C-alpha positions, 0 to 999 in steps of 0.5 A: 077765074082771074080778071085783068082790067085794062084801059085804052090809055095804058102805058107800055110798061103797065101793059107789060106788067099785065102780060106778065100777070096773065102769063102767071095765071095761065101757068097756074091753069086759071081762065082769064077775063080781060076787061077793056074799060072805056071811059067817057068819049074813049068809046068812040075810039074802039080801034085803040082798045082793040090794038091794046087787046091784040098786043096783050094776046100776042104777048100771051099766045105761048100759053093762052088763047081767046075763048070765043069772040070779044063782046061789049058789055056796056062800055066794057070790051070783055074777052075770055082767055084760056090756058093752052098748055100746062094744067088744064084746070085749077081747083080754085076756079 
C-alpha cells in the first residue's frame, strides 16, 4: 500500500505530479491511500477538498477506481484507490 497526501490549496502542477505518482503506483499493482489534509479553518470548506480529490480520481480513472466511500478521520478525508487493470496485487503490499 502507498499513501499520497494532498491539501485543498494544492497547485495545479503539484496535483499533476501527484496524479503521475498515483498512476505509477497503480501500474505496479499497489493500492493507494489518498489523504486530504485539512488544516485550521480549511475544514469549513470541505467542497474544495472534494473537488481536488475528484480531479485526481478523473486523472487516474484509466488505471484505478475508488474502493468504498470517502471517510473523515478527524480533519483528514481518506479514500482508498485500487488498480483496475494490470497486476492485481503486489508482493510488497
